[in-house]
N, C-alpha and C positions, 0 to 999 in steps of 0.2 A: 614531154609526152606523158599522157596518163598511163599509169600502170594498172594492169588488170590481173586478177587471180584466175588461174586455169587449173582444172582438176585433171590429173593424168591417171589413167587406168591402163595397165599393160599386162600381157601374159608373156612370160619368158620360160622357155624350155631349154634343157641341156642334157647331154649324156652323162654329165658329172654334177648332179644337183647339189651335193654337199659343198663342193668348191664354189660353185656359182652363187649359192646363197650367201656365203661369207662376203663375196665381192658386192653383191646387191645391197646387203645391209650396210656396208661401208659407204656406198654411193647415195643411198636414200636416207638422208638425215631427218627429213620431216615427212614422214609417211610410213607405209607399212609394206612388209614383204611377207606374204602368206603362202603356204603350200596350196597349190591348186587341187581341187577335189576330183577332177576328172581322171580318166584312166591313163592319160598321157603324162600325168605328173606335171612338174614345172612349178612356177610361182606366179602369183598375182601381185602386182605392184600397184599401190595407190599412193599418190602424192599430190601436193599442191605446189604450183610454181607461179611466179609473178613476173610479168613483163608487159611490154606494150602490144605484142602480137604473138599469137600461137606459133606462127611460122618461125619467129625468132627463137622461141623456147625449144622448138623441135630440133634446132641445130646445136643445142647445149650438149656438152660432153659429160655432164653430171647433173644430178638432182639435188636440190638443197631445200 
């Protein structure tokens, strides 16, 4: 099957942003974790993933 590149953009919020940021940065090897600028806080994650279908990648337990 042909592999395609997909761009992921996600917003993650938590009641414990310091702890969750550490975990997110460990999981997102090729991408970025930035603090969201809205009033709710949280993080914006941007990463690229490769696979045959977006649905397949949606089931992944980690980002690389």
